[in-house]
Backbone as a printed PyTorch tensor [residue, N CA C, xyz], in Angstrom:
tensor([[[-41.3260,  21.5090,  -4.6870],
         [-40.0860,  21.1100,  -4.0450],
         [-38.9270,  21.5890,  -4.9230]],

        [[-37.9290,  22.1630,  -4.2830],
         [-36.8180,  22.6660,  -5.0790],
         [-35.7400,  21.6020,  -5.2870]],

        [[-34.8990,  21.8380,  -6.2650],
         [-33.8680,  20.8700,  -6.6390],
         [-32.8540,  20.6330,  -5.5180]],

        [[-32.5830,  21.6390,  -4.7340],
         [-31.6020,  21.4790,  -3.6460],
         [-32.0950,  20.4620,  -2.6140]],

        [[-33.3750,  20.5070,  -2.3000],
         [-33.9390,  19.5520,  -1.3460],
         [-33.8560,  18.1300,  -1.9060]],

        [[-34.1180,  17.9650,  -3.1980],
         [-34.0080,  16.6540,  -3.8440],
         [-32.5490,  16.1940,  -3.8240]],

        [[-31.6240,  17.1120,  -4.1200],
         [-30.2030,  16.7670,  -4.1230],
         [-29.7520,  16.2770,  -2.7450]],

        [[-30.1580,  16.9630,  -1.7010],
         [-29.7800,  16.5780,  -0.3380],
         [-30.3680,  15.2130,   0.0140]],

        [[-31.6220,  15.0110,  -0.3420],
         [-32.2680,  13.7260,  -0.0800],
         [-31.5740,  12.6020,  -0.8440]],

        [[-31.2550,  12.8520,  -2.1080],
         [-30.5670,  11.8610,  -2.9290],
         [-29.2000,  11.5300,  -2.3400]],

        [[-28.4840,  12.5280,  -1.8470],
         [-27.1820,  12.2870,  -1.2250],
         [-27.3020,  11.4170,   0.0240]],

        [[-28.3870,  11.5500,   0.7480],
         [-28.6220,  10.6760,   1.9040],
         [-28.7720,   9.2260,   1.4480]],

        [[-29.5070,   9.0390,   0.3420],
         [-29.6560,   7.6920,  -0.2120],
         [-28.2970,   7.1410,  -0.6490]],

        [[-27.5200,   7.9550,  -1.3510],
         [-26.1960,   7.5020,  -1.8050],
         [-25.2940,   7.1540,  -0.6260]],

        [[-25.3630,   7.9220,   0.4400],
         [-24.5570,   7.6180,   1.6270],
         [-24.9330,   6.2440,   2.1770]],

        [[-26.2370,   5.9620,   2.2470],
         [-26.6830,   4.6530,   2.7180],
         [-26.1260,   3.5540,   1.8130]],

        [[-26.1720,   3.7860,   0.4900],
         [-25.6730,   2.7830,  -0.4480],
         [-24.1660,   2.5870,  -0.2810]],

        [[-23.4130,   3.6810,  -0.2240],
         [-21.9540,   3.5600,  -0.0990],
         [-21.5510,   2.9860,   1.2520]],

        [[-22.3130,   3.2730,   2.3000],
         [-22.0510,   2.6290,   3.5930],
         [-22.2590,   1.1230,   3.4770]],

        [[-23.2770,   0.7160,   2.7240],
         [-23.5160,  -0.7160,   2.4900],
         [-22.3350,  -1.3380,   1.7560]],

        [[-21.8170,  -0.6340,   0.7690],
         [-20.6530,  -1.1200,   0.0180],
         [-19.4530,  -1.2900,   0.9440]],

        [[-19.2040,  -0.2740,   1.7710],
         [-18.0710,  -0.3230,   2.6960],
         [-18.2100,  -1.5060,   3.6560]],

        [[-19.4150,  -1.7410,   4.1400],
         [-19.6530,  -2.8710,   5.0410],
         [-19.2950,  -4.1960,   4.3630]],

        [[-19.6920,  -4.3430,   3.1080],
         [-19.3980,  -5.5790,   2.3810],
         [-17.8920,  -5.7550,   2.2570]],

        [[-17.1710,  -4.6900,   1.8680],
         [-15.7120,  -4.7830,   1.7310],
         [-15.0510,  -5.0970,   3.0720]],

        [[-15.5390,  -4.4960,   4.1360],
         [-14.9580,  -4.7760,   5.4620],
         [-15.1960,  -6.2280,   5.8640]],

        [[-16.3820,  -6.7470,   5.5770],
         [-16.6660,  -8.1450,   5.8980],
         [-15.7880,  -9.0870,   5.0910]],

        [[-15.4450,  -8.6890,   3.8750],
         [-14.5550,  -9.5090,   3.0470],
         [-13.0960,  -9.2620,   3.3840]],

        [[-12.8480,  -8.3070,   4.2900],
         [-11.4990,  -7.9420,   4.7130],
         [-10.6590,  -7.4960,   3.5110]],

        [[-11.2640,  -6.6810,   2.6790],
         [-10.5640,  -6.1430,   1.5150],
         [-11.0140,  -4.7080,   1.3500]],

        [[-10.1330,  -3.7770,   1.5690],
         [-10.5220,  -2.3730,   1.6450],
         [-10.6130,  -1.6690,   0.2950]],

        [[ -9.7740,  -2.0450,  -0.6510],
         [ -9.7400,  -1.2970,  -1.8890],
         [ -9.7320,  -2.2130,  -3.1000]],

        [[-10.5240,  -1.8400,  -4.0670],
         [-10.5220,  -2.5240,  -5.3530],
         [-10.8540,  -1.4570,  -6.3840]],

        [[ -9.9010,  -1.1650,  -7.2620],
         [-10.1450,  -0.1370,  -8.2690],
         [-11.1290,  -0.6530,  -9.3120]],

        [[-11.6700,   0.2490, -10.0740],
         [-12.5900,  -0.1320, -11.1340],
         [-11.9450,  -1.0660, -12.1450]],

        [[-10.7050,  -0.7910, -12.4870],
         [ -9.9960,  -1.6500, -13.4480],
         [ -9.7620,  -3.0390, -12.8530]],

        [[ -9.3330,  -3.0910, -11.5930],
         [ -9.1150,  -4.3860, -10.9480],
         [-10.4150,  -5.1810, -10.8990]],

        [[-11.4960,  -4.4910, -10.6090],
         [-12.8040,  -5.1300, -10.5830],
         [-13.1180,  -5.7200, -11.9580]],

        [[-12.8280,  -4.9670, -13.0170],
         [-13.0660,  -5.4490, -14.3910],
         [-12.2440,  -6.6970, -14.6820]],

        [[-11.0080,  -6.7170, -14.2370],
         [-10.1480,  -7.8850, -14.4670],
         [-10.7120,  -9.1060, -13.7470]],

        [[-11.1070,  -8.9160, -12.4840],
         [-11.6720, -10.0330, -11.7250],
         [-12.9510, -10.5430, -12.3670]],

        [[-13.7870,  -9.6350, -12.8520],
         [-15.0380, -10.0560, -13.5000],
         [-14.7540, -10.8510, -14.7730]],

        [[-13.7570, -10.4270, -15.5330],
         [-13.3900, -11.1430, -16.7570],
         [-12.8900, -12.5490, -16.4210]],

        [[-12.0440, -12.6490, -15.4080],
         [-11.5330, -13.9590, -14.9880],
         [-12.6940, -14.8160, -14.5080]],

        [[-13.6070, -14.2200, -13.7380],
         [-14.7630, -14.9540, -13.2230],
         [-15.6260, -15.4840, -14.3680]],

        [[-15.8950, -14.6460, -15.3580],
         [-16.7250, -15.0670, -16.4860],
         [-16.0500, -16.1700, -17.2990]],

        [[-14.7240, -16.1150, -17.3630],
         [-13.9860, -17.1190, -18.1360],
         [-13.8220, -18.4270, -17.3720]],

        [[-13.9010, -18.3590, -16.0660],
         [-13.6390, -19.5460, -15.2500],
         [-12.1510, -19.7520, -15.0830]],

        [[-11.4600, -19.8130, -16.1860],
         [-10.0000, -19.9160, -16.2050],
         [ -9.5530, -19.2600, -17.5010]],

        [[ -8.5100, -18.4720, -17.4370],
         [ -8.0480, -17.7340, -18.6130],
         [ -6.5290, -17.6590, -18.5880]],

        [[ -5.9260, -17.6950, -19.7520],
         [ -4.4690, -17.5570, -19.8010],
         [ -4.1120, -16.0940, -19.5760]],

        [[ -2.9250, -15.8720, -19.0760],
         [ -2.4820, -14.5050, -18.8470],
         [ -2.4100, -13.7480, -20.1720]],

        [[ -2.0120, -14.4240, -21.2420],
         [ -1.9540, -13.8000, -22.5600],
         [ -3.3300, -13.3710, -23.0440]],

        [[ -4.3320, -14.2310, -22.8440],
         [ -5.6950, -13.8880, -23.2510],
         [ -6.2460, -12.7170, -22.4300]],

        [[ -5.8890, -12.6690, -21.1550],
         [ -6.3270, -11.5600, -20.3120],
         [ -5.6820, -10.2610, -20.7940]],

        [[ -4.3870, -10.3190, -21.1070],
         [ -3.6880,  -9.1450, -21.6270],
         [ -4.3420,  -8.6650, -22.9210]],

        [[ -4.6610,  -9.5950, -23.7880],
         [ -5.2950,  -9.2580, -25.0650],
         [ -6.6800,  -8.6590, -24.8540]],

        [[ -7.4540,  -9.2340, -23.9520],
         [ -8.8150,  -8.7630, -23.7110],
         [ -8.8500,  -7.3080, -23.2440]],

        [[ -7.8370,  -6.9000, -22.4930],
         [ -7.8040,  -5.5360, -21.9640],
         [ -6.7710,  -4.6510, -22.6460]],

        [[ -6.1730,  -5.1870, -23.7230],
         [ -5.1570,  -4.4590, -24.4710],
         [ -4.0450,  -3.9610, -23.5530]],

        [[ -3.5220,  -4.8770, -22.7550],
         [ -2.4360,  -4.5860, -21.8200],
         [ -1.1950,  -5.3510, -22.2440]],

        [[ -0.0480,  -4.8530, -21.8050],
         [  1.1890,  -5.5840, -22.0730],
         [  1.2590,  -6.7800, -21.1280]],

        [[  1.9850,  -7.7950, -21.5410],
         [  2.1280,  -8.9740, -20.6810],
         [  2.8170,  -8.6280, -19.3560]],

        [[  3.8380,  -7.7430, -19.3500],
         [  4.4250,  -7.3640, -18.0490],
         [  3.4220,  -6.6840, -17.1170]],

        [[  2.5240,  -5.8810, -17.6890],
         [  1.4950,  -5.2230, -16.8700],
         [  0.5740,  -6.2640, -16.2460]],

        [[  0.1590,  -7.2350, -17.0460],
         [ -0.7140,  -8.2970, -16.5450],
         [  0.0160,  -9.1310, -15.5070]],

        [[  1.2820,  -9.4190, -15.7500],
         [  2.0750, -10.2060, -14.8000],
         [  2.1240,  -9.5160, -13.4430]],

        [[  2.3410,  -8.2050, -13.4360],
         [  2.3960,  -7.4520, -12.1790],
         [  1.0390,  -7.4540, -11.4850]],

        [[ -0.0260,  -7.2400, -12.2480],
         [ -1.3770,  -7.2440, -11.6790],
         [ -1.6890,  -8.6170, -11.0710]],

        [[ -1.3590,  -9.6650, -11.7950],
         [ -1.6340, -11.0210, -11.3240],
         [ -0.8270, -11.3140, -10.0670]],

        [[  0.3910, -10.8210, -10.0090],
         [  1.2140, -11.0080,  -8.8090],
         [  0.5320, -10.3760,  -7.5930]],

        [[ -0.0140,  -9.1810,  -7.7830],
         [ -0.7220,  -8.5120,  -6.6810],
         [ -1.9680,  -9.3000,  -6.2790]],

        [[ -2.7320,  -9.7670,  -7.2650],
         [ -3.9130, -10.5710,  -6.9640],
         [ -3.5330, -11.8560,  -6.2460]],

        [[ -2.4280, -12.4480,  -6.6670],
         [ -1.9770, -13.6980,  -6.0570],
         [ -1.5360, -13.4460,  -4.6080]],

        [[ -0.8250, -12.3360,  -4.3830],
         [ -0.3570, -11.9930,  -3.0350],
         [ -1.5070, -11.7400,  -2.0660]],

        [[ -2.6300, -11.2540,  -2.5900],
         [ -3.7790, -10.9770,  -1.7210],
         [ -4.7810, -12.1270,  -1.7000]],

        [[ -4.4240, -13.2310,  -2.3450],
         [ -5.2650, -14.4230,  -2.2850],
         [ -6.5190, -14.3710,  -3.1420]],

        [[ -6.4910, -13.5820,  -4.2120],
         [ -7.6740, -13.4530,  -5.0560],
         [ -7.6730, -14.4160,  -6.2370]],

        [[ -6.4880, -14.8270,  -6.6680],
         [ -6.4150, -15.7230,  -7.8210],
         [ -5.4740, -16.8860,  -7.5340]],

        [[ -5.6510, -17.9300,  -8.3260],
         [ -4.7280, -19.0630,  -8.3270],
         [ -4.1440, -19.1430,  -9.7220]],

        [[ -2.8830, -19.4890,  -9.7950],
         [ -2.2170, -19.5810, -11.0910],
         [ -1.6850, -20.9930, -11.2430]],

        [[ -1.8190, -21.5380, -12.4530],
         [ -1.2700, -22.8560, -12.7200],
         [ -0.6450, -22.8660, -14.1070]],

        [[  0.3930, -23.6720, -14.2530],
         [  1.0700, -23.8160, -15.5380],
         [  0.2640, -24.7440, -16.4410]],

        [[  0.3280, -24.4710, -17.7260],
         [ -0.3130, -25.3170, -18.7250],
         [  0.3930, -26.6680, -18.7400]],

        [[ -0.3700, -27.7380, -18.8320],
         [  0.1950, -29.0840, -18.8420],
         [  1.0650, -29.3380, -20.0720]],

        [[  0.7120, -28.7290, -21.2020],
         [  1.4310, -29.0020, -22.4470],
         [  2.4630, -27.9470, -22.8190]],

        [[  2.3590, -26.7350, -22.2350],
         [  3.3070, -25.6670, -22.5450],
         [  3.6140, -24.9000, -21.2720]],

        [[  4.7670, -25.1510, -20.7000],
         [  5.1620, -24.5540, -19.4290],
         [  5.2960, -23.0440, -19.4680]],

        [[  5.3340, -22.4490, -20.6640],
         [  5.4390, -20.9850, -20.7640],
         [  4.0940, -20.3100, -20.5310]],

        [[  3.0210, -21.0900, -20.6310],
         [  1.6660, -20.5440, -20.5050],
         [  1.1430, -20.7930, -19.0980]],

        [[  0.5900, -19.7380, -18.4980],
         [ -0.0340, -19.8620, -17.1780],
         [ -1.5080, -19.5310, -17.2880]],

        [[ -2.3110, -20.2830, -16.5620],
         [ -3.7500, -20.0300, -16.4870],
         [ -4.0740, -19.4960, -15.1050]],

        [[ -5.0170, -18.5980, -15.0650],
         [ -5.4290, -18.0350, -13.7840],
         [ -6.9270, -18.2540, -13.5990]],

        [[ -7.2940, -18.4440, -12.3410],
         [ -8.6990, -18.5750, -11.9570],
         [ -8.8590, -17.9150, -10.5960]],

        [[-10.0870, -17.6550, -10.2310],
         [-10.3500, -16.9710,  -8.9610],
         [-10.4300, -17.9480,  -7.8050]],

        [[ -9.9370, -17.5000,  -6.6660],
         [-10.1450, -18.2280,  -5.4170],
         [-11.5690, -17.9020,  -4.9520]],

        [[-12.0640, -18.5810,  -3.9330],
         [-13.3930, -18.2090,  -3.4130],
         [-13.4800, -16.7330,  -3.0150]],

        [[-12.4190, -16.2090,  -2.4020],
         [-12.4050, -14.7880,  -2.0330],
         [-12.4440, -13.9190,  -3.2880]],

        [[-11.7090, -14.3060,  -4.3230],
         [-11.7240, -13.5700,  -5.5850],
         [-13.1040, -13.5790,  -6.2210]],

        [[-13.7820, -14.7380,  -6.1500],
         [-15.1420, -14.8300,  -6.7000],
         [-16.0870, -13.8830,  -5.9590]],

        [[-15.9580, -13.8300,  -4.6380],
         [-16.7960, -12.9160,  -3.8670],
         [-16.5630, -11.4750,  -4.3020]],

        [[-15.2930, -11.0990,  -4.4190],
         [-14.9870,  -9.7290,  -4.8010],
         [-15.4360,  -9.4260,  -6.2260]],

        [[-15.3220, -10.3860,  -7.1180],
         [-15.7500, -10.1720,  -8.5030],
         [-17.2480,  -9.8910,  -8.5740]],

        [[-17.9630, -10.3510,  -7.5800],
         [-19.4190, -10.1850,  -7.5610],
         [-19.8910,  -9.2410,  -6.4620]],

        [[-19.0040,  -8.3640,  -6.0120],
         [-19.3770,  -7.4730,  -4.9130],
         [-20.5050,  -6.5280,  -5.2630]],

        [[-20.6110,  -6.1520,  -6.5430],
         [-21.6990,  -5.2270,  -6.8740],
         [-23.0540,  -5.8420,  -6.5320]],

        [[-23.1770,  -7.1340,  -6.7080],
         [-24.4170,  -7.8100,  -6.3340],
         [-24.5730,  -7.8250,  -4.8130]],

        [[-23.4840,  -8.0940,  -4.1050],
         [-23.5320,  -8.1040,  -2.6390],
         [-23.8550,  -6.7140,  -2.0940]],

        [[-23.2540,  -5.6860,  -2.7100],
         [-23.4950,  -4.3160,  -2.2640],
         [-24.9620,  -3.9370,  -2.4340]],

        [[-25.5050,  -4.2290,  -3.6120],
         [-26.8990,  -3.8440,  -3.8390],
         [-27.8460,  -4.6590,  -2.9650]],

        [[-27.5180,  -5.9230,  -2.7080],
         [-28.3560,  -6.7250,  -1.8110],
         [-28.3610,  -6.1310,  -0.4050]],

        [[-27.1870,  -5.6980,   0.0610],
         [-27.1070,  -5.0970,   1.3920],
         [-27.9350,  -3.8250,   1.4450]],

        [[-27.8480,  -2.9910,   0.4260],
         [-28.6290,  -1.7530,   0.4030],
         [-30.1260,  -2.0560,   0.3790]],

        [[-30.5250,  -3.0570,  -0.3880],
         [-31.9430,  -3.4310,  -0.4590],
         [-32.4270,  -3.9490,   0.8970]],

        [[-31.5750,  -4.6780,   1.6020],
         [-31.9460,  -5.1290,   2.9540],
         [-32.2580,  -3.9310,   3.8440]],

        [[-31.4430,  -2.8780,   3.7270],
         [-31.6740,  -1.6730,   4.5280],
         [-32.9640,  -0.9820,   4.1220]],

        [[-33.2490,  -0.9740,   2.8340],
         [-34.4970,  -0.3710,   2.3540],
         [-35.6850,  -1.1310,   2.9280]],

        [[-35.6360,  -2.4670,   2.8660],
         [-36.7440,  -3.2770,   3.3990],
         [-36.8840,  -3.1040,   4.9110]],

        [[-35.7730,  -2.8690,   5.5980],
         [-35.8330,  -2.6990,   7.0450],
         [-36.4570,  -1.3600,   7.4440]],

        [[-36.3790,  -0.3760,   6.5570],
         [-36.8330,   0.9630,   6.9080],
         [-38.1820,   1.3490,   6.3060]],

        [[-38.5960,   0.6380,   5.2590],
         [-39.8240,   1.0310,   4.5650],
         [-40.9020,  -0.0430,   4.6840]],

        [[-42.1400,   0.4130,   4.5800],
         [-43.2620,  -0.5300,   4.5650],
         [-43.3310,  -1.1860,   3.1880]],

        [[-44.1550,  -2.2130,   3.0920],
         [-44.3310,  -2.9050,   1.8090],
         [-44.8050,  -1.9250,   0.7360]],

        [[-45.7490,  -1.0710,   1.0940],
         [-46.2890,  -0.1010,   0.1440],
         [-45.2150,   0.8940,  -0.2830]],

        [[-44.4020,   1.3310,   0.6690],
         [-43.3270,   2.2720,   0.3400],
         [-42.2820,   1.6280,  -0.5760]],

        [[-41.9690,   0.3510,  -0.3270],
         [-41.0290,  -0.3670,  -1.1890],
         [-41.5890,  -0.4710,  -2.6040]],

        [[-42.8750,  -0.7710,  -2.7190],
         [-43.5090,  -0.8510,  -4.0370],
         [-43.4580,   0.4990,  -4.7510]],

        [[-43.7320,   1.5790,  -4.0050],
         [-43.6790,   2.9220,  -4.6030],
         [-42.2490,   3.2640,  -5.0220]],

        [[-41.2930,   2.9230,  -4.1880],
         [-39.8850,   3.1860,  -4.5120],
         [-39.4510,   2.4090,  -5.7520]],

        [[-39.8760,   1.1590,  -5.8360],
         [-39.5550,   0.3420,  -7.0110],
         [-40.1250,   0.9670,  -8.2740]],

        [[-41.3560,   1.4430,  -8.1820],
         [-41.9780,   2.1190,  -9.3240],
         [-41.1760,   3.3430,  -9.7300]],

        [[-40.7400,   4.1160,  -8.7220],
         [-39.9530,   5.3090,  -9.0050],
         [-38.5890,   4.9530,  -9.6090]],

        [[-37.9140,   3.9430,  -9.0590],
         [-36.6290,   3.5170,  -9.6150],
         [-36.7990,   3.0980, -11.0710]],

        [[-37.8590,   2.3300, -11.3490],
         [-38.1140,   1.8860, -12.7270],
         [-38.3440,   3.0860, -13.6370]],

        [[-39.0870,   4.0630, -13.1500],
         [-39.3920,   5.2440, -13.9570],
         [-38.1170,   6.0550, -14.2000]],

        [[-37.3230,   6.2500, -13.1700],
         [-36.0820,   7.0150, -13.3050],
         [-35.0900,   6.2860, -14.2190]],

        [[-35.0820,   4.9630, -14.1460],
         [-34.1240,   4.1620, -14.9060],
         [-34.4800,   3.9640, -16.3610]],

        [[-35.6800,   4.3780, -16.7720],
         [-36.0570,   4.2160, -18.1730],
         [-35.2310,   5.1380, -19.0500]],

        [[-34.7880,   4.5900, -20.1540],
         [-33.9870,   5.4060, -21.0860],
         [-34.8760,   5.9360, -22.1690]]])
């Protein structure tokens, strides 16, 4: 088998995966999330609640940059912001349920793709594919 045939076959698999990703985003009614935005949401999710200053520090960003990003997240309903009880200059941010879903979309995307694999392949084929994925993924 030549490499071109493998490349074409692999691209078909990637199309199925990316279609699964698009479906998840459409169901969440959120069309775009950059890699950096995804990283910010994941950091907030892992922290549960984080100050804007700590988020800026974690990503080596200026506070104005974080403020603008948080404003966009707030406008799209991804985060909630609250003032610190003891220091009104400090704001804490946490994810809304929609923000939590988006922070974990990679899991949702891969689950959707796996559902499609199970729908199209027999048990034996799934086992063989898993073996191949494990072999390809070994470092």
